[in-house]
C-alpha positions in Angstrom: -0.4 0.1 0.1 2.7 2.5 0.9 4.6 1.5 -2.5 1.5 2.5 -4.3 1.1 5.6 -2.5 4.4 6.7 -3.3 3.9 5.9 -7.1 0.9 7.7 -7.4 2.2 10.7 -5.5 5.2 10.8 -7.6 2.7 10.7 -10.6 1.1 13.6 -9.4 4.0 15.5 -8.9 5.6 14.7 -12.3 2.5 15.4 -14.3 2.9 19.0 -14.5 6.3 18.8 -15.5 6.0 16.4 -18.2 2.9 18.6 -19.6 5.2 21.8 -19.6 8.1 19.7 -21.3 5.8 18.7 -24.2 4.6 22.6 -24.8 6.3 24.1 -27.5 8.8 26.8 -26.5 7.8 30.4 -26.9 9.3 32.1 -29.8 12.5 34.2 -29.4 11.6 37.8 -29.1 12.5 39.5 -32.4 16.1 41.1 -32.4 15.3 44.8 -33.2 19.0 46.4 -32.5 22.0 43.9 -32.1 25.3 45.1 -31.1 26.8 45.0 -34.6 24.0 47.1 -36.3 24.8 50.3 -37.6 23.1 52.9 -35.6 22.1 56.6 -36.2 19.7 57.0 -39.5 18.6 60.6 -39.8 19.8 63.5 -37.5 19.6 67.4 -37.6 22.1 69.9 -36.4 20.8 73.7 -36.1 21.7 77.0 -35.0 19.3 79.9 -34.0 21.1 83.2 -34.4 18.1 85.2 -32.6 18.8 83.3 -29.5 22.3 81.9 -30.0 21.0 78.4 -29.2 22.5 75.3 -30.7 20.5 72.1 -31.0 20.4 68.8 -32.4 17.9 66.0 -33.0 17.9 62.3 -34.1 15.6 59.3 -35.0 16.3 55.8 -35.9 15.0 52.4 -35.8 17.7 51.3 -33.1 17.3 51.1 -29.3 18.2 54.4 -27.6 19.6 56.1 -30.5 20.3 59.1 -28.2 23.1 57.1 -26.5 26.0 58.3 -28.2 24.8 60.1 -31.4 24.5 63.9 -30.3 27.1 66.0 -28.4 26.7 69.5 -27.5 28.3 72.3 -25.3 27.0 75.9 -25.0 29.3 78.3 -26.4 31.5 75.5 -28.2 29.6 73.7 -30.7 27.7 70.4 -31.6 28.0 67.2 -33.3 26.4 64.1 -34.6 28.2 60.9 -35.2 26.3 57.8 -36.6 26.1 55.3 -39.3 29.2 52.9 -38.9 29.8 54.8 -35.8 32.7 55.6 -33.8 31.2 57.2 -30.8 34.7 59.1 -29.8 34.0 61.5 -32.8 31.6 63.4 -30.7 34.1 64.3 -27.8 36.9 64.8 -30.2 34.7 67.3 -32.1 34.0 69.2 -29.1 37.6 69.4 -28.0 38.7 70.7 -31.6 35.9 73.3 -31.4 37.1 74.4 -28.2 40.6 75.0 -29.9 38.9 77.2 -32.4 39.1 74.8 -35.3 36.7 75.4 -38.3 34.3 72.5 -38.7 35.6 71.5 -42.3 38.9 70.7 -40.7 37.6 68.9 -37.5 35.9 66.4 -40.1 39.1 65.9 -41.8 41.4 65.7 -38.9 39.2 63.2 -37.1 38.7 61.2 -40.3 42.4 61.3 -41.1 43.4 60.1 -37.6 41.0 57.3 -37.1 42.9 54.1 -37.3 40.3 52.4 -38.5 40.7 49.3 -36.1 37.9 46.9 -37.5 38.1 47.7 -41.5 36.6 44.4 -42.4 33.5 44.8 -40.0 33.1 48.2 -39.0 35.2 50.5 -41.4 35.7 54.2 -41.1 34.6 54.4 -44.9 31.3 54.0 -43.3 31.2 56.7 -40.8 28.6 59.7 -41.0 29.1 62.7 -38.9 28.4 66.6 -38.6 30.1 69.4 -36.7 28.7 73.0 -36.1 30.4 75.6 -34.3 28.8 78.6 -32.1 28.3 80.8 -35.4 26.2 78.0 -37.3 29.1 77.3 -39.6 29.0 73.6 -40.4 30.3 70.8 -42.1 29.3 66.9 -42.7 30.6 63.8 -44.0 29.1 60.6 -45.2 31.4 57.5 -45.9 31.0 55.8 -49.3 30.4 52.7 -47.2 27.4 53.9 -45.1 24.4 51.8 -45.5 22.2 53.3 -48.4 20.5 55.5 -48.8 23.2 57.4 -47.2 23.9 61.2 -47.3 24.0 64.8 -46.2 22.5 68.2 -47.0 23.2 71.6 -45.6 21.1 74.8 -45.5 20.9 78.3 -43.5 22.4 77.5 -40.0 21.1 73.7 -40.7 22.8 70.4 -41.5 20.6 66.9 -41.8 22.3 63.6 -42.5 21.2 59.9 -42.5 21.7 56.3 -43.6 19.3 53.7 -44.1 16.9 56.2 -45.7 14.0 55.9 -48.0 16.0 58.4 -50.2 17.7 61.8 -50.7 14.1 63.4 -50.1 14.3 62.5 -46.3 17.5 65.0 -45.7 16.1 67.7 -48.2 12.7 67.8 -46.4 14.3 68.0 -43.0 16.5 71.0 -44.1 13.4 72.7 -45.6 11.5 72.2 -42.8 13.8 73.7 -40.2 14.3 76.8 -42.5 10.7 77.2 -43.2 9.7 76.8 -39.5 11.7 80.0 -38.4 8.5 82.2 -37.7 4.7 80.8 -36.7 1.6 81.8 -38.6 1.4 85.1 -36.9 5.0 86.0 -37.8 6.4 85.4 -34.3 9.7 83.4 -33.6 9.6 79.6 -33.1 11.9 77.9 -30.5 14.5 75.9 -32.0 13.3 72.8 -30.3 10.0 72.7 -32.4 12.0 73.7 -35.7 14.3 70.6 -34.8 11.2 68.5 -34.2 9.5 69.7 -37.4 12.5 68.6 -39.3 12.4 65.1 -37.9 8.6 64.7 -38.6 9.2 66.0 -42.1 12.0 63.5 -42.4 9.7 60.8 -41.6 6.9 61.9 -43.7 9.5 61.5 -46.5 10.1 57.9 -45.6 12.5 58.2 -42.9 14.5 54.8 -41.8 13.5 52.0 -44.1 13.9 49.6 -41.2 11.0 51.2 -38.9 10.8 53.5 -35.9 12.2 52.9 -32.5 13.8 55.8 -30.6 14.5 59.6 -30.8 16.3 62.3 -29.0 17.1 65.9 -28.9 19.3 68.4 -27.0 19.4 72.3 -26.9 22.4 74.3 -25.4 22.9 77.8 -24.5 25.0 79.4 -21.7 23.1 79.8 -18.4 19.7 79.1 -19.8 19.1 75.5 -18.6 16.4 75.4 -15.7 18.1 75.7 -12.1 21.6 77.3 -11.7 24.6 76.9 -13.8 22.9 74.7 -16.4 23.7 75.3 -20.1 21.4 72.6 -21.0 18.2 74.0 -22.3 16.5 70.5 -22.8 17.9 67.0 -23.3 15.4 64.4 -24.3 15.4 60.9 -25.1 12.9 58.6 -26.2 14.4 55.2 -26.1 12.0 52.4 -27.0 8.8 52.7 -29.0 9.3 50.1 -31.4 7.3 50.0 -34.7 8.9 48.0 -37.4 7.9 48.2 -40.9 5.7 45.1 -42.0 7.0 43.1 -45.0 6.7 44.8 -48.3 5.4 48.1 -46.4 7.0 51.5 -47.2 5.1 53.6 -44.8 4.0 53.4 -41.2 0.5 54.0 -40.1 0.7 57.6 -38.6 -2.0 57.1 -36.1 0.0 54.6 -34.2 2.3 55.8 -31.4 5.8 56.6 -32.2 9.0 58.0 -31.0 8.6 61.1 -32.7 5.0 61.8 -31.3 6.4 61.2 -28.0 9.3 63.3 -28.4 6.6 66.3 -29.5 5.0 65.6 -26.3 8.1 66.1 -24.2 9.3 69.3 -26.3 5.8 70.7 -25.6 6.1 70.0 -22.0 9.6 71.4 -21.8 8.3 74.7 -23.5 5.9 75.1 -20.4 8.9 75.7 -18.1 11.5 77.3 -20.3 13.1 80.2 -18.8 11.5 83.5 -20.2 14.7 85.4 -20.2 16.4 82.7 -22.6 14.1 82.9 -25.6 
């Protein structure tokens, strides 16, 4: 009797384990941004001569694109480094800006001294980066091995650059949107954060990143114009993960869906309500 009871109890204990073992394993989550995927996609750097503010914004179908793309320092300049990225290009650019080097020379100096440590997998010929000084003077570089479509375009106090794009129209529309959003419908000035945002929205409307949408970021700097004391950061925003992949065969994203640029707009509008009035 004791033996039969032991066997019965053992069967009861083992049954759920056996049933679980027979269930098919759940599918692995989709890989949306592996460590070897080129980040960046499309970014914009801009200057507002009216306020002296420098700003940049970026959007991509990678996780947390703001982690390493945008670099800015009030009174010094701003840089974006992306595509087959070497994040050190950002701090290098700021250091050379502090020394008074022109953006065009900074681009050449940094690229020339890049040792290209992984030419087969992460070549310097695929780097993409842009630099702007406190006067709004700029330069940009897109390597021939950046993922197509890749390129950069410049305008008045603005440079837009991107890779993995739907086409050239993405960056040309970004430049147009930044330039044309300088004033609102009543003729009043528009803060640079909204102009950078308009550029991202225009780039996405033109096709954006051919892989989809996931993250966005923005930074604006000006001496003494952040909230609280001794703060030069007017705003620093990151939307790290609202993942919307493009479906198979699809070329556009449903604009009614939540997406990182929409969330960035909400944050920009929220930041505007606490901006220091003496700095606009």
